[in-house]
KEZA-118743 format. One record per atom (N, C-alpha, C, O): x, y, z. Coordinates in steps of 0.02 Angstrom, whole numbers, plus 32768, in hexadecimal, padded with zeros to 4 digits. Atoms other than C-alpha are relative to their C-alpha. Layout:
XYZ ...
% end
This chain:
80077FE07FB6 7F9A7C347CF8 7FD87FEE8028 7F9C7FE8801E 80337FFE7FB7 7F677C197DAA 7FE38028801B 7FE98064800C 80227FBC7FD4 7F047C727E1C 80288005802A 801F803B8047 7FDE7FF57FC8 7F807C617E96 8035803F7FEF 804380698019 7FF07FD18012 7FE07CCF7E2D 7FF8803A7FDF 802280647FCB 803A7FCE7FF5 7F5F7D387E14 800B8047802C 801580848027 7FF57FCE7FB9 7F6B7D777EB6 8033801A8004 803C8056800B 7FB57FD27FEB 80227D857ECA 8003803D7FCC 800F80717FEA 7FFD7FCA8035 80237DFD7E32 7FF18039802B 8016806A802D 80187FC57FE8 7FBC7E6A7E9E 802B8026802C 801C80608039 7FD57FEE7FCD 80467E887F14 7FDD7FFB8049 800380128074 8038800F7FB1 7FC27E647FBD 80257FCA7FFD 802C7FAA7FC9 7FFA80407FDA 800D7DDC801E 80287FE8802E 801A800C805E 7FED80187FB7 806D7D8B80A6 8024804E800F 800A8070803B 7FDE7FC47FDF 80EB7E2E80B2 7FD480477FFB 7FE480718026 803B7FEA7FE5 80587E9C80A4 7FE180088039 7FDF80328067 802180247FB1 80047E53811F 801480138045 7FF580308071 7FD37FEC7FBF 80917E5D81A2 801780407FFA 801C805B8031 7FF87FB97FED 80C47F0F8174 7FC280258020 7FC880468053 802B7FDE7FE8 80147F4C8188 7FEE7FEB8049 7FCF8014806A 800C80177FC0 80067EE7822C 802880308036 800F80528064 7FCA7FDA7FE7 80A97F378268 7FD680508007 7FCB806A803E 80087FB88006 80667FE88235 7FC2801B804A 7FC280478075 80487FFE7FDA 7FB07FC8828D 801F7FFF8060 80128027808D 7FEA80117FB6 800F7F7C8336 801A804A801D 801480598058 7FD97FC47FE9 806D802E8338 7FE380358004 7FEF80678026 80377FB67FEF 7FE5809F831E 7FDA7FE8803D 7FD480148067 8038801F7FBD 7F73803C83A9 803480148035 80208040805B 7FE07FF47FBA 80108041842F 8009804A7FF5 80028068802B 7FF27FBB7FEC 803680FF83FC 7FB5802A801C 7FBD80558047 80227FF27FE5 7F7D81298419 7FF17FF98048 7FD78023806D 800980107FA6 7F7A80D984C8 802180138017 801D80048052 7FE07FCC7FD1 7FF8815084FC 805A7FEF8005 8081800D802A 7FC480377FD8 80A080CC84F4 802780387FB6 802D80307F79 7FB17FDC802E 8123815184A2 7FE380107FBE 80007FF97F8C 80177FE2803C 80B081A8841B 801B80187FDC 800880147FA1 7FD47FCF8042 8131821783C7 803B7FD47FE4 804D7FD37FA9 7FCD803B8010 81B7818F83C8 7FC87FC07FD3 7FE67FA57FA4 800C8036800D 814181098394 7FD980137FA7 7FCD7FE87F7D 80297FD8802C 80E681898308 804D7FF57FC4 80467FCD7F95 7FCE800E801C 8199818D82B7 80007FC07FF1 800B7FBD7FB4 7FED80348019 81A380D782AB 7FD07FDD7FE9 7FE07FAB7FC9 803E80038029 80FB80BF8271 800F80087FB5 800A7FE17F85 7FF37FE18056 8127811E81D4 80337FD87FEC 802C7FBF7FB4 7FC7801F8017 81CA80C981C9 7FFA7FC67FE6 801E7FB77FB6 80108020800C 816D802A81CD 7FCD7FEC7FC1 7FCC7FB97F9D 80377FE08049 80EA80598144 802C800B7FD5 801D7FEE7FA1 7FD67FF6803F 8178808D80D5 801F7FD08004 803E7FCA7FCF 7FC980328032 81D8800580C5 7FD17FCA7FF7 7FDF7FA37FCA 803980208025 81307FA280BD 7FE3800F7FBD 7FC07FE67F9D 80367FEA8038 80EA7FFD8030 804D7FF57FD6 80487FD17FA4 7FC98023802C 81A37FE47FE7 7FFE7FBD7FD4 80097FB47F98 7FFE80448006 818D7F297FF1 7FCC7FEA7FD3 7FD27FC97FA0 803E8002803F 80DE7F2D7FA4 7FFD80247F9A 7FE880117F64 7FE47FF38053 81187F977F07 803B7FDA7FEC 80427FE27FB0 7FCC80388014 81B57F127EF9 7FF57FCD7FE8 801C7FB27FC0 802F80378004 81317E877EF7 7FE2800F7FBE 7FE17FE07F97 802F7FF2802E 80CB7EDC7E73 802680177FB5 8012800F7F7C 7FD2800D803C 815E7F057E09 80127FAF7FDA 80077F9B7FA1 7FEC80368015 81A77E5A7E10 7FAF7FDA7FE2 7FB67FB17FB5 805480288017 80E77E117DE5 800B801B7FC6 803080047F9A 7FF17FDE805E 80E37E7D7D4B 80367FEF7FFA 802C7FB27FF8 7FCE80268031 81727E4A7D11 7FFE7FBC7FE9 800D7FAA7FAF 8016804E8000 81497D977D22 7FBE7FFA7FD3 7FAE7FCB7FAF 8052800A8021 80957DBD7CE1 801080137FA3 80037FEE7F73 7FF87FEF803F 80C87E1B7C45 802E7FE37FD3 802C7FED7F96 7FE380268036 81487DA87C09 7FD77FC47FE8 7FEB7FA67FB7 80208034802D 80C27D237BE4 7FD480167FCE 7FBA7FEF7FA6 80497FE0802A 80407DA87B89 803180017FAF 806F80047FB2 7FFA7FD9803A 80537DCE7AB9 800F80458019 80088061804F 7FDE7F9B801D 809B7E887A76 7FD2800E8013 7FCE803C803C 804C7FBB8004 7FDB7EB07A6A 7FE480088040 7FBC80338051 801F7FFE7FA4 7FB47E937B25 802D801C8029 80228038805E 7FB47FB67FED 80617EEE7B45 7FE6804E7FEF 7FE08084800D 801F7FA38020 801F7F817AD9 7FC680168032 7FC9804B8050 80267FFA7FDE 7F837F697B36 7FF38029803F 7FCE8059804A 7FE57FDD7FC7 7FC97F897BE0 8023802E7FF2 80108053801F 7FE57FDD8012 80367FFE7B9D 7FB4804E7FFF 7FB18079802B 80287FD08002 7F9B80797B6A 7FC67FE28052 7FC080178070 802480017FCF 7F29803D7C03 803B801D804B 803C80078084 7FCF7FDD7FD1 7FB380A47C67 80207FDC803B 80267FF48073 7FDC80357FED 800C800B7CA0 80497FFD7FF9 80687FC87FF7 7F9E800A8010 80CB80277C86 8016800D8048 7FF080118078 7FE580107FAD 8147802B7D24 7FF680428032 7FF88048806F 801E7FCB7FCE 811480CC7D56 7FE27FF88044 80007FEA8078 8022801A7FC1 809780B67DD2 80177FDD8035 800F7FEC8070 7FF6802D7FC6 80E280207E22 803780068017 80457FE9804C 7FBC7FDF7FED 818E80727E2A 7FEC80308033 801080328065 80167FD27FD9 813580F47E80 7FEA7FED803F 7FF0800E8072 800C802E7FA7 80FA807E7F10 80338008801A 8035802E804B 7FB0800C7FE1 81B3805C7F33 80168049801A 80378054804C 7FC67FC97FEF 81E781127F2A 7FD480128041 7FF680218073 802B7FD67FE8 8158814F7F88 800D7FD9805A 800F7FFA808E 7FE880277FC0 818580AF801C 80428013801E 8050800D8059 7FC57FF07FF6 823280EE800A 801380458010 804C80578020 800D7FBF7FE8 82098196802E 7FDA800D8063 7FE180338093 80217FFD7FBD 819F817280C3 80287FE6803A 802B80008072 7FC980227FE5 821F80FD8103 803A80298017 804D801A804F 7FE77FC47FF7 829B819E80FE 7FCD801B8029 7FDB80118065 7FF97FD57FDF 82358204813F 7FE57FF5805C 7FE4801F8089 7FF380157FC9 821781A281D4 80247FE58030 80177FD28069 7FB980067FDC 82BF818381FE 801880378010 803580368046 7FEF7FBC7FF6 82E8823481FA 7FD180238039 7FDF80588055 802B7FDD7FBF 825E825B827D 800B7FD98049 80037FED8083 7FFD80267FD8 828581C082CF 8056802A802D 805980368069 7FBF7FD27FF9 8344822182E1 7FFF8041802F 802A80568055 800A7FD77FDE 82E982AA831F 8007804E7FCD 800580897FDD 80007FC38035 82F983148279 7FB080297FE2 7F9580087FB6 80467FF0800C 8248837B825D 7FDA7FE2800F 7FAC7FCF7FEB 8036804D7FFE 81F882F982C5 7FAF801B8007 7F7D7FF87FFF 80477FF18007 8163836D82D6 7FC77FF17FC2 7F8D7FDE7FC0 803A800C8053 8129836A8210 801F7FBC7FCD 800C7FAF7F94 7FF1802A8048 819282D181C3 7FBE7FCE7FFF 7F9C7FB77FD1 8037803C7FF8 8119826081F7 7FAA80057FE7 7F7C7FDC7FE5 80487FF18012 808182BB81BE 7FFF80047FC5 7FCD7FF37FA7 7FDD8009805D 80DE82D18104 7FF87FBD7FDF 7FE67FB37FA5 7FF180288013 80FF821A811C 7FC57FD27FE2 7FC47FA27FBB 8060802F7FFC 803B81DD8121 7FEE802B7FB9 7FDD80127F83 801B7FE0804A 80158264809E 80217FD07FCD 7FFF7FAC7FA9 7FD780288043 80A4820D8026 7FE87FB17FF6 7FF27F907FC3 8023803F8012 804181638053 7FCD80077FDA 7FC27FEE7FA3 80407FFB803F 7FA3819D8018 7FEF80067FB3 7FCC7FEE7F87 80037FF98050 7FCE81E77F8C 800F7FC87FD2 7FF27FC17F9C 7FED802D802A 801C815C7F4B 7FDD7FC67FE7 7FD77FA67FB2 802B80458005 7FB380DB7F79 7FC8800B7FE5 7FAE7FDB7FC9 802F7FEB803B 7F2A813A7F24 80087FFF7FBC 7FD57FFD7F9A 7FE97FEA8041 7F8E81507E7D 80087FC28010 7FCF7FAA8017 7FE4803F801D 7FDE80A97E7B 7FE97FCA8013 800B7F97800A 803980327FE0 7F51803D7ECC 7FCE7FE97FB5 7FB77FB17FAB 802E8007802D 7EE780657E1E 801F7FE27FC8 7FFC7FC77F9D 7FE680288033 7F6C80227DAC 7FF47FC2800C 7FD67FA37FDF 7FEF803C7FD8 7F857F817E20 7FA57FD88003 7F9A7F9C800D 804D802D8005 7EAB7F5E7E14 7FFE7FFB7FAA 7FD57FD57F90 80118008804B 7EC27F757D4E 80397FC07FE8 80367FA37FB1 7FCC802A8027 7F5C7F007D3D 7FD17FBF801D 7FC47F917FF6 8034804E7FE8 7EE27E6F7DB3 7FD280057FC4 7FCD7FD27FA1 80338013802F 7E557EA77D33 80127FCB7FC9 7FF27F977FC2 7FD480168040 7ECC7E6D7C95 80137FBA802C 7FDE7F9E803C 7FE1803E7FD7 7F147DDB7CF4 7FD97FD17FFD 7FEE7F9A7FEC 802F80257FD8 7E727D937D2B 7FDB7FDF7FAD 7FAF7FB57FAA 802C80128047 7E3F7D7D7C61 802E7FD07FF0 80177FA47FCC 7FCB802F8019 7ED87D197C44 800B7FBA8044 80307F8B8035 7FF080167FD0 7ED17CBF7CF9 7FD87FB57FD4 7FBB7FBC7F9E 801780348026 7E987BFB7CCA 7FD27FE68059 7FF57FCE8086 803280027FCC 7E027BE57D5F 7FCE7FF97FEC 7FBA80137FB8 804480037FFB 7D667BB07D7C 7FC6803A7FFF 7FCC805A8033 80247FE27FF5 7CCF7C227D5B 7FFB80168069 80208044807A 7FF880157FC3 7CB27C0B7E2B 8044802C8016 804080608036 7FD07FF97FF3 7D647C207E39 8010804F7FEC 8014807B8017 80027FB4802A 7D777CC37DCE 7FDD80438028 7FF3807C802F 801A7FC07FE4 7CEC7D1F7E30 8022800B8045 803980418056 7FE67FF47FC5 7D297CF37EDC 8032802E7FFA 802B8069800C 7FD07FC87FFE 7DC97D3B7EB9 8004803E7FE5 802D80677FF8 802A7FA47FFD 7D727DDF7E6F 800580298031 802A8059803C 80187FCE7FD8 7D1E7E137EF6 802C7FFB802D 803580338044 7FDB7FF17FC8 7DA27DDE7F83 8047801E7FD8 807280057FFC 7FE37FE1801A 7E227E377F19 7FE280627FF0 7FFD80987FFD 801B7FCC7FF8 7DB37EBE7EF6 80108023803B 803680538040 801D7FE57FB0 7D7E7ED67FBA 80458012801B 804880418043 7FB67FEA7FE8 7E4C7EDA7FD8 8019803D7FD3 803E80607FF5 7FF17FCA800E 7E6E7F627F62 7FDB80487FFA 7FEA807D7FE0 80427FD77FE1 7DCF7FBC7FA1 801E802A8040 801980678047 7FEE7FF97FAE 7E1B7FC6805B 804580177FE8 80538038801A 7FCC7FEA8013 7EC97FFB800B 7FF180557FE9 801280877FF8 80187FBF801A 7E64808F7FB0 7FEA803B8034 7FEF80788030 802D7FD67FB1 7E0680C78069 803F800F8029 80478041804C 7FD07FDD7FD3 7EB480B480B3 802E80427FEC 804C80688012 7FE17FD6800E 7EFD8121804A 7FE480527FF3 800380877FF2 80207FBD8001 7E8781A98034 7FEA802A805B 7FE18064806D 7FF07FE17FBE 7E8181B780F0 803F80038021 804280268053 7FA67FD48003 7F4481CC80FF 7FFF80347FE8 802880568007 7FFC7FDE803C 7F2882478078 7FE28043802D 800180778038 80197FC97FB6 7EB782B28101 801A7FEE8033 805180098031 7FE77FF97FBE 7EE78290819B 803380308006 803480648026 7FBE7FEE8003 7FA082A98165 7FFD80697FF0 801B8098800A 800B7F9A8000 7F6783738128 7FEB7FF98032 80197FFD805A 7FF87FD17FB5 7F08838C81CE 80327FF6802B 803F80208056 7FCB800A7FBB 7F9083438238 802780397FE1 803480598014 7FED7FDA7FFF 7FED83CA81DD 7FEC8059800D 800E80898020 80327FD57FF8 7F75844781E4 7FEC8014805C 7FFB8048807A 800380027FB4 7F38841A82AA 80417FE58022 804C7FA98022 7FCB80218001 7FDE840F82EB 7FFB7FDD8046 800A7FA2804D 800D801C7FD9 7FAD8408839E 7FF77FA27FF7 80207F778008 800B805B8008 7F5D83488371 801C7FE17FCF 800A7FAB7FB7 7FD7801C804D 7FD5833482E0 80177FC38009 80197FA07FD7 7FF980417FF6 801182918347 7FD97FBD800C 7FE47F808008 802D803E7FFF 7F7B82478368 7FE580007FC5 7FC87FC97FC2 802C7FFD8046 7F2E826082C0 80397FDE7FDA 80277FB67FAF 7FCC80378037 7FDC8211826A 7FF37FB38024 7FED7F827FFF 8002803F7FD4 7FC9817F82F3 7FB77FE67FD1 7FB37FB27FB0 803480328031 7F158167829B 7FFB7FEF7FB2 7FD17FCA7F98 7FF380088049 7F46816981EB 801B7FC77FEE 800C7F9F7FC2 7FD58051800A 7FC780E18208 7FDD7FCA8030 7FFF7F99803E 801680377FE0 7F4E80788273 7FCE7FF47FBA 7FC27FB97FAE 80517FFE8029 7EB3809881DD 80487FC87FD5 80467F8B7FCF 7FCC802B8043 7F6F80678155 7FEC7FD3800D 7FCA7FB17FE7 7FE0805B800A 7F917FCA81AE 7FCC7FDA8000 7FD37FA47FE4 802880317FF8 7EEB7F8781D9 7FED7FFD7F98 7FEE7FCD7F72 800F7FF28056 7EC47FB08117 802C7FCE7FE3 80167F997FCE 7FE280288036 7F677F6D80C4 80167FA58029 803D7F798017 800E80517FD8 7F467EC68149 7FDE7FE87FE7 7FF27FB77FC6 802C801C8016 7EA77EA68117 80067FEB7FA3 7FF87FB67F87 7FF3801D8043 7ED37EB3805D 80317FC27FFA 80237F907FD8 7FD1803E8002 7F647E3E8072 7FEB7FB78020 80047F83800A 8029803A7FFC 7EF27DBA80D1 7FD97FE67FC5 7FDA7FB17FA5 80318012804C 7E767DC68044 80127FDD7FC6 7FEF7FBA7FA2 7FD48017803D 7EFC7D9D7FC5 802C7FBE8001 80557FA67FD9 7FD080447FE2 7F417D04801F 7FCA7FC07FDB 7FD77F847FE3 
% end
């Protein structure tokens, strides 16, 4: 198994970086005062689409990875909690955020739906990234590479996953605060989107 395939199986790549960049740019523009209410909804929509792509890439990567494993290794993955649920949850969370962003953009409960969207993003990232990290660790055991390349790949991908975890925690916290502190909800949601975008962008670049 090539090291490049290992990176691809984390689901962090060019698509994730592009979605992260878009989300971060929307967050910055909104915080700068350029149609913040509208960009709040647009940011949630973009982030949801990016999360769907992220989940789809992980699912596809896992399918290719699992096909090359013997039965005992597949059983080990199941015991480690790396079944399809965690990965499909990333897709479901992205789809939910996309719909929430779209509804908010259309004027449906626009005061609360973006905040709920970032809470969803935070929750699914914190839940789903754990399985992605464990999948990477197991795939590294089967990778054919030099010890130095192995160590470098571990460090880069561990940092990438750590960034996603921090972004997920920040989104969960800021989203809840946005629902509680209503006058500042737009600002808090935009900050959450900025943090999410930067985290996903950095993770995507780290896995290139």
